[in-house]
C-alpha positions in Angstrom: 56.0 11.0 -39.4 59.7 11.9 -38.8 61.8 12.2 -42.1 65.3 11.1 -41.5 67.7 12.2 -44.4 70.2 9.9 -45.5 72.9 10.3 -48.4 70.9 7.9 -50.4 67.7 9.2 -50.3 65.3 9.5 -47.0 63.5 7.4 -44.5 59.9 8.4 -43.3 59.6 6.8 -39.7 55.6 6.1 -39.7 55.4 4.3 -36.5 57.4 3.1 -33.8 56.3 1.1 -30.7 57.4 -1.7 -28.5 56.0 -4.2 -31.2 57.3 -3.1 -34.3 58.6 -0.3 -36.6 57.1 0.9 -40.1 59.2 3.3 -42.4 58.7 4.1 -46.0 62.1 4.8 -47.8 63.0 6.5 -51.0 66.2 5.6 -52.5 67.9 7.6 -55.5 68.9 5.8 -58.6 72.6 4.3 -58.7 72.7 4.9 -54.8 73.0 2.1 -52.2 72.7 1.7 -48.2 75.4 0.1 -46.4 76.6 -3.3 -46.3 75.2 -4.4 -43.0 73.3 -6.7 -40.6 71.3 -6.5 -37.7 71.7 -8.8 -34.6 68.0 -9.0 -33.3 66.3 -6.9 -36.0 64.0 -8.7 -38.5 62.8 -6.8 -41.4 60.2 -7.1 -44.5 60.7 -5.1 -47.2 57.7 -4.4 -50.0 58.5 -2.6 -53.2 56.1 0.4 -54.1 57.5 1.8 -57.2 61.0 1.5 -58.9 63.5 -1.4 -59.0 65.6 -2.1 -56.1 68.6 -4.6 -56.2 69.0 -6.6 -52.7 72.1 -8.4 -51.9 71.8 -10.7 -48.9 73.6 -13.8 -47.4 75.6 -15.0 -44.8 79.2 -14.2 -46.1 79.9 -10.6 -47.4 82.3 -11.8 -50.3 79.7 -14.3 -51.5 76.1 -12.7 -51.3 73.2 -13.6 -53.5 71.5 -10.8 -55.3 68.0 -10.3 -57.0 66.4 -7.2 -58.6 62.9 -6.5 -56.8 60.0 -4.8 -58.6 56.8 -3.6 -58.1 54.8 -5.3 -55.2 57.7 -8.0 -54.5 58.9 -8.7 -51.0 61.8 -10.1 -49.0 62.1 -10.6 -45.2 65.5 -10.5 -44.0 66.1 -12.2 -40.9 68.8 -11.4 -38.0 72.6 -11.9 -38.8 71.7 -11.8 -42.4 74.3 -9.4 -44.3 72.4 -7.3 -47.0 72.5 -4.0 -48.9 70.0 -2.5 -51.2 70.9 -0.8 -54.4 68.6 1.5 -56.3 68.1 0.6 -60.1 65.7 3.4 -60.8 64.7 5.9 -58.3 62.9 3.5 -55.6 60.0 3.8 -53.0 59.8 0.8 -50.6 58.1 0.0 -47.4 59.9 -1.7 -44.3 58.0 -3.6 -41.6 60.4 -4.6 -38.7 61.0 -5.2 -35.2 61.4 -2.0 -33.0 65.5 -2.2 -32.8 65.8 1.1 -34.6 69.6 1.5 -33.8 70.6 -2.4 -34.3 72.6 -1.8 -37.3 76.2 -3.1 -38.0 77.9 -1.4 -41.0 80.3 -3.5 -42.9 81.1 -1.1 -45.4 79.6 2.3 -46.5 80.1 4.5 -49.8 79.5 7.5 -47.7 82.2 7.2 -45.0 79.5 6.7 -42.3 81.4 4.8 -39.3 82.1 0.7 -40.1 83.1 -1.9 -37.9 
């Protein structure tokens, strides 16, 4: 497993091959990832512990949101704008297609590059 540190926590890359990618993620309470979308990648999120607010939609100024709890899931399709925000410390699993670098950031709390 490869651990990738993030300003909001970390990702553990469990498996990446030509067909799929699988990660375990930890997000610290009160933090959130970039507002982003993927051009090809499809991902399914499964909550292992904690509460995670997920914003999603087609228009970054009018996103839906829901708080996901233990064992709840969501599938995010390509070109869907989304962002995860930890309500509590949160662990979640992400299974996705293998396009690891397919991320288009629209905004970021940690001053990482956006479009």
